[in-house]
GUGU-576576 format. One record per residue (C-alpha): x negated, z, y; residue number from 0. Coordinates in steps of 0.2 Angstrom, whole numbers, plus 5000, padded with zeros to 4 digits. Each point is the difference from the previous one (the first is absolute). Layout:
! residues N
R      X      Z      Y   resi
R      X      Z      Y    NUM
...
***
This chain:
! residues 810
R      X      Z      Y   resi
R   5376   4880   5212      0
R   4989   5001   4985      1
R   4985   4998   5012      2
R   5007   5013   5011      3
R   5003   5012   4986      4
R   4982   4997   4994      5
R   4994   5003   5017      6
R   5008   5016   5002      7
R   4994   5007   4983      8
R   4989   5014   5004      9
R   4982   5001   4993     10
R   4997   5017   4992     11
R   4987   5011   5009     12
R   4984   5004   4992     13
R   4996   5019   4999     14
R   4986   5005   5011     15
R   4986   5009   4992     16
R   4996   5016   5010     17
R   4985   5007   4991     18
R   4988   4986   4998     19
R   4986   5011   4993     20
R   4994   4995   4982     21
R   5007   5010   4986     22
R   4991   5013   4991     23
R   5001   4991   4983     24
R   4995   4982   5002     25
R   5007   4987   4987     26
R   4988   4986   4997     27
R   5004   4983   4993     28
R   4989   5004   4985     29
R   5010   5015   4996     30
R   5016   4990   5001     31
R   4993   4987   4988     32
R   4994   5014   4988     33
R   5017   5008   5000     34
R   5009   4983   4997     35
R   4988   4997   4985     36
R   5003   5017   4993     37
R   5018   4998   5001     38
R   5000   4982   4994     39
R   5012   4994   5013     40
R   4994   4982   5000     41
R   5000   4998   4981     42
R   5015   4992   4992     43
R   5004   5000   4982     44
R   4997   4984   4991     45
R   5014   4989   4997     46
R   5007   5000   4983     47
R   4995   4987   4988     48
R   5012   4986   4997     49
R   5002   4990   4984     50
R   5008   4983   5002     51
R   5010   4995   4984     52
R   5009   4983   5005     53
R   4998   4986   5012     54
R   5012   5006   5012     55
R   4991   5016   5003     56
R   4984   4990   5002     57
R   5008   4989   5013     58
R   5006   5015   5010     59
R   4982   5008   4999     60
R   4993   4983   5006     61
R   5012   4999   5014     62
R   4997   5018   5005     63
R   4981   4998   5000     64
R   5001   4984   5010     65
R   5011   5007   5013     66
R   4988   5015   5002     67
R   4985   4988   5002     68
R   5009   4989   5012     69
R   5006   5015   5010     70
R   4981   5006   5001     71
R   4995   4983   5006     72
R   5014   4999   5013     73
R   4995   5016   5007     74
R   4982   4995   5003     75
R   4995   4982   4996     76
R   4981   5002   5004     77
R   4997   5013   4986     78
R   4992   4988   4988     79
R   4999   5013   4986     80
R   5020   5000   4999     81
R   4999   4981   4997     82
R   4986   5002   4987     83
R   5010   5013   4991     84
R   5015   4990   5000     85
R   4991   4985   4993     86
R   4991   5010   4987     87
R   5017   5007   4994     88
R   5007   4983   4999     89
R   4985   4994   4990     90
R   5002   5015   4988     91
R   5017   4993   4996     92
R   4993   4983   4997     93
R   5009   4993   5015     94
R   4985   4990   5006     95
R   5010   4988   5011     96
R   5008   5015   5009     97
R   4982   5008   5002     98
R   4993   4983   5007     99
R   5015   5000   5012    100
R   4996   5017   5006    101
R   4981   4996   5002    102
R   5005   4985   5011    103
R   5011   5010   5010    104
R   4986   5013   5003    105
R   4988   4986   5005    106
R   5012   4995   5013    107
R   4999   5017   5007    108
R   4981   5002   4999    109
R   4990   4985   4994    110
R   4983   5008   5004    111
R   5002   5015   4988    112
R   4986   4998   4987    113
R   5007   5012   4988    114
R   5017   4990   5000    115
R   4991   4984   4996    116
R   4990   5008   4986    117
R   5015   5008   4992    118
R   5010   4983   5001    119
R   4986   4990   4992    120
R   4996   5013   4986    121
R   5019   5000   4996    122
R   4999   4981   4997    123
R   4984   5001   4990    124
R   5007   5014   4990    125
R   5016   4990   4995    126
R   4988   4985   4997    127
R   5007   4990   5014    128
R   4984   4990   5004    129
R   5006   4987   5012    130
R   5010   5014   5010    131
R   4983   5010   5000    132
R   4990   4985   5007    133
R   5013   4997   5013    134
R   5000   5018   5006    135
R   4981   5000   5000    136
R   4999   4984   5010    137
R   5012   5007   5012    138
R   4991   5016   5001    139
R   4982   4992   5003    140
R   5008   4988   5013    141
R   5008   5014   5010    142
R   4986   5013   4998    143
R   4984   4991   4996    144
R   4989   5014   5005    145
R   5006   5012   4986    146
R   4987   4999   4986    147
R   5012   5008   4988    148
R   5011   4985   4999    149
R   4986   4988   4997    150
R   4992   5011   4986    151
R   5017   5002   4991    152
R   5004   4981   5002    153
R   4983   4995   4993    154
R   5001   5013   4986    155
R   5017   4993   4995    156
R   4994   4982   5000    157
R   4985   5005   4989    158
R   5010   5010   4989    159
R   5011   4985   4997    160
R   4985   4989   4996    161
R   5003   4989   5015    162
R   4982   4999   5005    163
R   5003   4985   5012    164
R   5014   5009   5009    165
R   4989   5016   5001    166
R   4986   4990   5008    167
R   5012   4992   5012    168
R   5006   5017   5005    169
R   4982   5006   5003    170
R   4997   4984   5010    171
R   5015   5004   5011    172
R   4994   5018   5002    173
R   4982   4995   5005    174
R   5007   4990   5014    175
R   5005   5016   5009    176
R   4982   5006   4999    177
R   5004   5017   4991    178
R   4988   5015   4997    179
R   4985   4999   4989    180
R   5008   5006   4984    181
R   5012   4986   5000    182
R   4985   4987   5000    183
R   4992   5010   4985    184
R   5017   5000   4991    185
R   5000   4981   5002    186
R   4982   4999   4994    187
R   5003   5011   4985    188
R   5016   4990   4996    189
R   4990   4984   4998    190
R   4986   5009   4990    191
R   5013   5006   4988    192
R   5003   4982   4996    193
R   4982   4995   5000    194
R   5001   4990   5015    195
R   4983   5004   5007    196
R   4999   4984   5011    197
R   5017   5004   5008    198
R   4994   5018   5003    199
R   4984   4993   5009    200
R   5011   4989   5010    201
R   5010   5015   5005    202
R   4984   5009   5006    203
R   4995   4984   5009    204
R   5016   4996   5008    205
R   5007   5017   5004    206
R   4986   5013   4999    207
R   4986   4991   5009    208
R   5012   4991   5012    209
R   5015   5012   5003    210
R   4990   5016   4998    211
R   4989   4995   5015    212
R   5015   5002   5011    213
R   5010   5013   4990    214
R   4987   5010   4990    215
R   4982   4998   5006    216
R   4993   5013   4988    217
R   4984   4999   4991    218
R   5006   5006   4984    219
R   5011   4985   4997    220
R   4985   4989   5001    221
R   4991   5011   4987    222
R   5015   4999   4989    223
R   5000   4981   5001    224
R   4982   5000   4995    225
R   5003   5013   4986    226
R   5014   4988   4994    227
R   4988   4986   4999    228
R   4987   5010   4991    229
R   5012   5007   4988    230
R   5005   4983   4994    231
R   4982   4994   4999    232
R   4999   4990   5016    233
R   4984   5007   5007    234
R   4996   4986   5012    235
R   5018   5002   5007    236
R   4998   5018   5002    237
R   4983   4999   5009    238
R   5008   4987   5012    239
R   5014   5012   5004    240
R   4987   5013   5005    241
R   4990   4988   5010    242
R   5016   4994   5009    243
R   5005   5019   5003    244
R   4983   5003   5008    245
R   5001   4985   5011    246
R   5018   5004   5005    247
R   4998   5018   5005    248
R   4983   4996   5008    249
R   4990   5014   5009    250
R   5015   5006   5010    251
R   5011   5007   4986    252
R   4986   5002   4988    253
R   5003   5014   4987    254
R   4988   5008   4988    255
R   5013   5000   4985    256
R   5000   4980   5000    257
R   4981   5000   4998    258
R   5000   5013   4987    259
R   5013   4991   4990    260
R   4990   4983   5002    261
R   4984   5009   4995    262
R   5008   5007   4984    263
R   5007   4983   4996    264
R   4983   4993   5001    265
R   4993   5015   4990    266
R   5012   4996   4986    267
R   4993   4982   4999    268
R   4982   5007   4999    269
R   4996   4992   5017    270
R   4989   5014   5006    271
R   4991   4990   5014    272
R   5017   4995   5007    273
R   5005   5019   5000    274
R   4985   5005   5009    275
R   5003   4987   5013    276
R   5018   5005   5002    277
R   4995   5018   5003    278
R   4987   4996   5012    279
R   5011   4988   5010    280
R   5014   5013   5001    281
R   4988   5014   5005    282
R   4993   4990   5014    283
R   5018   4996   5007    284
R   5009   5017   4997    285
R   4997   5015   5010    286
R   4991   5014   4991    287
R   5015   5012   5003    288
R   5012   4988   4991    289
R   4988   4995   4986    290
R   4999   5016   4989    291
R   5009   4993   4985    292
R   4990   4984   5002    293
R   4983   5009   5000    294
R   5005   5011   4986    295
R   5004   4985   4989    296
R   4984   4991   5005    297
R   4990   5016   4995    298
R   5009   5000   4983    299
R   4996   4982   4998    300
R   4982   5002   5003    301
R   4999   5015   4989    302
R   5007   4989   4986    303
R   4992   4983   5003    304
R   4987   5003   5013    305
R   4982   5006   5000    306
R   4994   5017   5006    307
R   4993   4994   5016    308
R   5016   4992   5005    309
R   5010   5015   4996    310
R   4989   5011   5010    311
R   5001   4989   5015    312
R   5018   5000   5000    313
R   5002   5019   4998    314
R   4986   5007   5010    315
R   5003   4990   5015    316
R   5018   5004   5002    317
R   4999   5019   4995    318
R   4984   5003   5011    319
R   5010   4994   5015    320
R   5014   5012   4996    321
R   4989   5015   4997    322
R   4990   4996   5016    323
R   5017   5000   5010    324
R   5005   5017   4992    325
R   4984   5009   5003    326
R   4999   4994   5018    327
R   5018   5006   5003    328
R   4996   5018   4992    329
R   4981   5004   4997    330
R   5005   5016   4992    331
R   5011   4991   4987    332
R   4988   5005   4985    333
R   5011   4991   4987    334
R   4998   4984   5009    335
R   4981   5003   5000    336
R   5000   5003   4981    337
R   5010   4984   4997    338
R   4988   4990   5012    339
R   4985   5007   4991    340
R   5006   4997   4983    341
R   5003   4982   5005    342
R   4983   4998   5008    343
R   4991   5008   4985    344
R   5008   4987   4989    345
R   4992   4985   5009    346
R   4987   5003   5013    347
R   4982   5004   5001    348
R   4993   5018   5002    349
R   4997   4998   5018    350
R   5017   4996   5004    351
R   5007   5014   4990    352
R   4988   5012   5008    353
R   5006   4994   5017    354
R   5018   5003   4995    355
R   4996   5018   4993    356
R   4991   5004   5016    357
R   5014   4995   5011    358
R   5012   5010   4989    359
R   4990   5017   4999    360
R   4998   4999   5019    361
R   5018   5004   5002    362
R   4999   5019   4997    363
R   5016   5010   5001    364
R   5004   5006   5018    365
R   5004   5018   4994    366
R   4989   5011   4990    367
R   5013   5005   4987    368
R   4998   4997   4982    369
R   5017   4991   4997    370
R   4994   4987   5012    371
R   4983   4997   4991    372
R   5007   4999   4982    373
R   5002   4981   5001    374
R   4985   4997   5011    375
R   4988   5008   4988    376
R   5003   4988   4987    377
R   4993   4986   5011    378
R   4983   5009   4998    379
R   5003   5002   4982    380
R   5003   4982   4997    381
R   4986   4995   5011    382
R   4988   5011   4990    383
R   5006   4993   4983    384
R   4999   4982   5006    385
R   4982   5003   5005    386
R   4996   5008   4984    387
R   5010   4989   4987    388
R   5001   4983   5009    389
R   4985   4999   5011    390
R   4989   5012   4989    391
R   4991   5007   5015    392
R   4997   5019   4996    393
R   4992   5003   5017    394
R   5014   4994   5010    395
R   5012   5009   4989    396
R   4991   5016   5004    397
R   5000   4996   5018    398
R   5019   4997   4999    399
R   5003   5017   4992    400
R   4989   5010   5012    401
R   5008   4991   5015    402
R   5017   5005   4993    403
R   4995   5018   4997    404
R   4993   5002   5018    405
R   5016   4993   5007    406
R   5012   5012   4992    407
R   5003   5016   5010    408
R   4996   5013   4986    409
R   5004   5015   5011    410
R   5018   4995   5001    411
R   5002   4991   4983    412
R   4990   4991   4987    413
R   5003   4988   4985    414
R   4993   5006   4984    415
R   5002   4983   4992    416
R   4987   4993   5012    417
R   4987   5014   4995    418
R   5003   4997   4982    419
R   4999   4981   5001    420
R   4984   5002   5009    421
R   4993   5012   4987    422
R   5006   4988   4986    423
R   4992   4985   5008    424
R   4983   5010   5002    425
R   5001   5004   4981    426
R   5003   4982   4996    427
R   4984   4996   5010    428
R   4991   5014   4990    429
R   4998   5010   5015    430
R   5005   5017   4994    431
R   4992   5010   5014    432
R   5010   4990   5013    433
R   5016   5003   4991    434
R   4997   5019   4999    435
R   4994   5000   5018    436
R   5016   4991   5006    437
R   5012   5012   4990    438
R   4990   5015   5006    439
R   5002   4995   5018    440
R   5019   4997   4997    441
R   5002   5017   4993    442
R   4991   5008   5014    443
R   5009   4990   5014    444
R   5018   5000   4993    445
R   5002   5008   4983    446
R   5016   4994   4990    447
R   5006   5003   4983    448
R   4998   4982   4996    449
R   4982   5000   5005    450
R   4996   5015   4989    451
R   5009   4993   4985    452
R   4991   4983   5002    453
R   4983   5008   5002    454
R   5003   5011   4985    455
R   5006   4986   4990    456
R   4984   4990   5005    457
R   4989   5014   4994    458
R   5009   5002   4984    459
R   4998   4982   4996    460
R   4981   5002   5003    461
R   5000   5016   4989    462
R   4993   5011   5015    463
R   5009   5016   4995    464
R   4990   5012   5011    465
R   5005   4989   5015    466
R   5018   5001   4994    467
R   4999   5019   5000    468
R   4994   5000   5018    469
R   5013   4988   5005    470
R   5014   5010   4992    471
R   4993   5015   5009    472
R   5001   4991   5017    473
R   5017   4993   4996    474
R   5006   5018   4996    475
R   4993   5006   5016    476
R   5009   4987   5009    477
R   5017   5002   4991    478
R   5000   5016   4990    479
R   5019   4999   4998    480
R   4999   4984   4990    481
R   5004   5005   4982    482
R   4996   4983   4993    483
R   4982   5001   5006    484
R   4998   5017   4991    485
R   5008   4993   4984    486
R   4988   4985   5000    487
R   4985   5011   5004    488
R   5004   5011   4985    489
R   5004   4985   4989    490
R   4982   4993   5004    491
R   4992   5017   4995    492
R   5010   5000   4984    493
R   4995   4982   4996    494
R   4982   5006   5003    495
R   5002   5014   4988    496
R   4998   5014   5013    497
R   5016   5010   4996    498
R   4995   5016   5009    499
R   4997   4990   5016    500
R   5017   4991   4998    501
R   5009   5017   4998    502
R   4991   5007   5015    503
R   5006   4985   5010    504
R   5018   5003   4994    505
R   4998   5018   5005    506
R   4995   4995   5017    507
R   5014   4988   5002    508
R   5014   5012   4995    509
R   4992   5013   5012    510
R   5003   4988   5015    511
R   5013   5006   5013    512
R   5007   4983   5003    513
R   5003   4987   4986    514
R   5010   4984   5001    515
R   5005   5000   4982    516
R   4997   5017   4992    517
R   5011   4997   4985    518
R   4990   4985   4995    519
R   4984   5010   5002    520
R   5006   5014   4989    521
R   5006   4989   4987    522
R   4983   4991   4999    523
R   4992   5017   4999    524
R   5011   5005   4986    525
R   4998   4984   4991    526
R   4981   5001   5002    527
R   5000   5017   4991    528
R   5012   4994   4986    529
R   4988   4986   4997    530
R   4986   5012   4999    531
R   5010   5011   4988    532
R   4998   5015   5011    533
R   5017   5007   4997    534
R   4996   5017   5007    535
R   4995   4992   5016    536
R   5016   4989   5000    537
R   5011   5016   4998    538
R   4990   5008   5015    539
R   5004   4984   5010    540
R   5018   5001   4996    541
R   5001   5019   5005    542
R   4991   4996   5016    543
R   5011   4986   5004    544
R   5016   5010   4996    545
R   4994   5013   5013    546
R   5000   4987   5013    547
R   5016   4991   4995    548
R   5015   5004   4988    549
R   5005   4982   4998    550
R   5010   4997   4985    551
R   4989   4985   4994    552
R   4985   5011   5000    553
R   5008   5012   4988    554
R   5006   4986   4989    555
R   4983   4992   5000    556
R   4993   5017   4995    557
R   5012   5002   4986    558
R   4996   4982   4994    559
R   4981   5004   5001    560
R   5002   5015   4989    561
R   5011   4990   4988    562
R   4987   4987   4998    563
R   4986   5012   4994    564
R   4998   5001   4982    565
R   5002   5018   4997    566
R   5011   5012   4989    567
R   5008   5009   5015    568
R   5003   4985   5011    569
R   5019   5001   4999    570
R   5000   5018   5004    571
R   4988   4997   5016    572
R   5011   4985   5005    573
R   5016   5011   4998    574
R   4992   5014   5010    575
R   4995   4988   5014    576
R   5018   4994   5001    577
R   5006   5018   5001    578
R   4988   5004   5014    579
R   5005   4984   5009    580
R   5018   5005   4999    581
R   4997   5017   5007    582
R   4989   4993   5014    583
R   5013   4987   5005    584
R   5015   5012   5001    585
R   4996   5002   5019    586
R   4998   4981   5002    587
R   5013   4993   5012    588
R   4999   4983   4991    589
R   5012   5003   4986    590
R   4997   4982   4993    591
R   4982   5005   4997    592
R   5005   5015   4990    593
R   5013   4989   4990    594
R   4986   4987   4997    595
R   4989   5014   4992    596
R   5014   5007   4989    597
R   5004   4982   4994    598
R   4981   4998   4996    599
R   5001   5016   4991    600
R   5015   4995   4991    601
R   4992   4984   4994    602
R   4985   5010   4994    603
R   5011   5012   4990    604
R   5010   4986   4993    605
R   4984   4992   4993    606
R   4990   5016   4995    607
R   5012   5015   5001    608
R   5011   5009   4989    609
R   5019   5002   5001    610
R   4998   5017   5009    611
R   4988   4993   5013    612
R   5011   4985   5003    613
R   5016   5011   5002    614
R   4990   5011   5012    615
R   4994   4986   5011    616
R   5018   4992   5000    617
R   5007   5016   5007    618
R   4987   4999   5014    619
R   5007   4983   5005    620
R   5010   5001   5016    621
R   5018   4994   5003    622
R   5004   4986   5012    623
R   5013   5005   5013    624
R   5007   4991   5015    625
R   4999   5008   5017    626
R   5003   4995   5018    627
R   4992   5004   5016    628
R   5003   4997   5018    629
R   4991   4986   5009    630
R   4995   5000   5018    631
R   4997   4985   5011    632
R   4985   4997   5011    633
R   5009   5007   5015    634
R   5005   5016   4991    635
R   5018   4995   4997    636
R   5009   5002   4983    637
R   4998   4985   4989    638
R   5011   5005   4986    639
R   4996   5006   4982    640
R   4988   4993   4987    641
R   5001   5002   4982    642
R   4984   5002   4989    643
R   4995   5006   4983    644
R   4991   5017   4998    645
R   4993   5008   4984    646
R   5004   5018   4995    647
R   4987   5008   4989    648
R   5006   5014   4988    649
R   4985   5011   5003    650
R   5000   4998   5019    651
R   5006   5017   5006    652
R   5004   4992   5017    653
R   5014   4990   4993    654
R   5008   5014   4990    655
R   5017   5007   5006    656
R   5004   5017   5007    657
R   4994   5011   4986    658
R   5009   5016   5007    659
R   5017   4991   5000    660
R   4997   4995   4982    661
R   4995   5017   4995    662
R   5016   5007   5008    663
R   5011   4987   4991    664
R   4992   5005   4983    665
R   5003   5019   5003    666
R   5018   4996   5004    667
R   5002   4991   4984    668
R   4992   5013   4990    669
R   5011   5013   5008    670
R   5016   4990   4995    671
R   4994   4999   4982    672
R   4996   5019   4999    673
R   5018   5003   5006    674
R   5008   4988   4987    675
R   4989   5008   4986    676
R   5006   5018   5005    677
R   5018   4994   5000    678
R   4998   4992   4983    679
R   4991   5016   4993    680
R   5015   5011   5005    681
R   5012   4988   4991    682
R   4990   5001   4985    683
R   4999   5019   4999    684
R   5019   5001   5002    685
R   5004   4988   4986    686
R   4988   5008   4986    687
R   4987   4993   4989    688
R   5009   4991   4986    689
R   4994   4983   4995    690
R   5016   4991   5007    691
R   4997   5008   5017    692
R   4982   4996   4999    693
R   5005   4982   4996    694
R   5012   5000   5015    695
R   4986   5008   5011    696
R   4989   4986   4994    697
R   5013   4987   5004    698
R   5003   5008   5017    699
R   4981   5000   5004    700
R   5000   4981   4996    701
R   5015   4997   5011    702
R   4992   5010   5014    703
R   4984   4990   4998    704
R   5010   4984   5001    705
R   5010   5006   5015    706
R   4984   5005   5008    707
R   4992   4983   4997    708
R   5016   4992   5006    709
R   4999   5011   5016    710
R   4982   4995   5003    711
R   5004   4982   4998    712
R   5014   5001   5012    713
R   4989   5010   5012    714
R   4987   4986   4999    715
R   5013   4986   5003    716
R   5007   5010   5015    717
R   4982   5002   5007    718
R   4996   4982   4998    719
R   5016   4995   5009    720
R   4995   5013   5014    721
R   4983   4992   5001    722
R   5007   4983   5001    723
R   5012   5006   5014    724
R   4985   5007   5009    725
R   4990   4984   4998    726
R   5015   4991   5009    727
R   5000   5012   5014    728
R   4982   4998   5002    729
R   5001   4982   5001    730
R   5013   5000   5013    731
R   4989   5011   5011    732
R   4983   4992   4999    733
R   4995   5006   5018    734
R   5000   5018   4993    735
R   4987   4996   4987    736
R   4981   5003   5003    737
R   4987   4987   4998    738
R   4995   4996   4982    739
R   5015   5008   4992    740
R   5006   4995   4983    741
R   5017   4994   4996    742
R   5010   5015   4996    743
R   4985   5009   4992    744
R   5002   5015   4988    745
R   4994   5013   5013    746
R   5012   4995   5013    747
R   5015   5001   4989    748
R   4995   5017   4994    749
R   4998   5006   5018    750
R   5017   4994   5004    751
R   5008   5010   4986    752
R   5006   5018   5004    753
R   4989   5015   4994    754
R   5012   5005   4986    755
R   5004   4983   4993    756
R   4995   4994   4983    757
R   4984   4989   4998    758
R   5002   4982   5003    759
R   4996   4985   4989    760
R   4989   4987   5009    761
R   5000   4982   4994    762
R   4984   4997   4990    763
R   4994   4983   4994    764
R   4986   5006   4989    765
R   4999   4998   4981    766
R   5013   5007   4988    767
R   4989   5014   4993    768
R   4996   5006   5018    769
R   5018   5000   5004    770
R   5005   5010   4985    771
R   4987   5014   5005    772
R   5009   5005   5016    773
R   5017   4994   5005    774
R   5002   5011   5015    775
R   4983   4998   5009    776
R   4993   4985   5011    777
R   4989   4986   4994    778
R   4985   5009   5007    779
R   5001   5017   4990    780
R   5003   4994   4982    781
R   4985   5010   4993    782
R   5005   5017   5007    783
R   5018   4998   4996    784
R   4996   4996   4981    785
R   4992   5017   4998    786
R   5014   5009   5008    787
R   5013   4992   4990    788
R   4990   5004   4984    789
R   5000   5019   5005    790
R   5019   4999   5004    791
R   5003   4993   4982    792
R   4989   5014   4992    793
R   5009   5014   5010    794
R   5017   4993   4995    795
R   4995   4999   4981    796
R   4993   5018   5001    797
R   5016   5006   5008    798
R   5011   4991   4987    799
R   4990   5008   4985    800
R   5002   5017   5008    801
R   5019   4998   5002    802
R   5001   4995   4982    803
R   4991   5015   4994    804
R   5011   5012   5011    805
R   5015   4992   4992    806
R   4994   5002   4983    807
R   4995   5019   5003    808
R   5018   5002   5007    809
***
């Protein structure tokens, strides 16, 4: 019946998904994990700390923990970490027997787990159970003999206990398994620690030379064995090991490192003939491509202990073969030709060197472009220098130079260094006419700046000044825009004492329509006149230069010049120059240059001026304001706004606010004051002219003045707030602003105010004395507003005196 009832039990139907399209908002696994992390759903509060006070609670705690460990083991016996944790917990309670039982149970589950064996043995060693540890290590190396960690730990324990014989026995058992190379060296080092050199040699003989043949046939083991014998003073044994190694590997598995080590061994023993024989034997049997290190060491040996001929024979033969291969592969590889020629020049007869040079220069570049000829031309230069310096054949050297100059296509390009080297060679041969003829033909065929300079330098050294003048004239005909040439020509005439000629050269130079460095030329001309102490000419030069350019540095230099002259009116002249420069730079678009001039003027007044002149210059200094302008991208689209700093000069009329609006505001204020004074005069006439009333009138006047000042202060605050509001509105609508428009400038704020409104107070970050001069005008109109305010104050004082005299008459 139960089965029938179970069979009749209905399985709930799964709802069918009608819309299988993906949802608009997809939830990823990363999002779920991040939300779980944020909400800390998986974090559980730590269990409360429990203090055990008596033995009964301790037994309960042990029972509870053991039950938990046993449950974990029962759930999954193959998880070795549960066993290890269980055993370590028992060990922490000093229950070594229980921990040992747990490890044994774990080994029954997985006896090939290396970590389990290591933890088990370390527990026994920690608790000083030596015999138990030995038993565990024996069981481990018997079951897993290829695990080197067991052998290392076992031998280390035995050596630590001082059981040298037992340790040696363990090593012997280990070596029977033919382990890796490090195991053999560990055994050898163990024997050497106890000064057992014979046993160490026996290990090398019995294991390295016998077993390594099969297991590790590596040359470095033979080399280590030989070094071992050498280290302990057994030179004959070491030589025998090398000889056996050479015989063992033969010519099939020969390696250059074995011969290099053998040669170094013999070199240490001062057996130089043996070393030479070893190197030659190796070079005869090893291919050249595989004997680079061998050849290098052989060369070094010959350099140290051989004669010159032996060294050259070793080096030249090898390298000559390499260079020949390189130049055959690419005849236009001029770097290979340079190396080859350098090698041949070091050890060869002149005929052989000439033959190689002729082969090299025969490979002319295939394209007549100067960049392809730059390396090639040095083959000719080296050839000529070799013939002149090494062979000492002047006639052949001259032929080399002439052949090279005939080969170069001078109509397309030339090499000035070749012409100059040829001229210098002819001078060394005391053939001056040949040198001049060569340089003259060079200037006629292909004039270049370097050729002119070299020819002029040559004639200067020969003290041929008339020739230098002619060359300078030719040079200036070829390149009249070269300012350096004009300056050098004038310097030559100055050195020769012809000042008028030098001045004429300078005049011709500054009259040229095109110059590459006109500022350098003018500076040299001015320095020349200053050196000659022709100050009137210098002033004339400055005036002529200022007619061409209004550069601020010219003005400053002009002022410094006047200041440097020892005269009584030098300060006045310098000040006049600064004033003239300031007027001239008012129309300059570069405001930084004008600022630089004013700063230089300020420094001058600070050092030489009075308090009045300093204050005057300080008032001319501009204020630094922040503006913004609209940026446009390359495609013409709007790229946003950019903030920049601008300078507003007080005397610049272009930056002053609307003067008409300011005048209207002042008229309105004056009208208000007249009306108030008229009302105050009527009140004074009604009350009489006694002293008490006069005192009251005076108090009333003071109160009125205070009220007027308070009202003006409030108006200024309201105007400042209104200006701030206007700035905010302007910032919210940047698309309505024009290009290069300042941030809420004074003129925009005034234009935005109604016609009948009071004057607005604009923020000004100048000095305090400038702010006090005018609180109702913008930063750019401080000077005009100061005079207006003084007039207003004078009018107010006159009116008050008139009112007081009227009250006294009454």
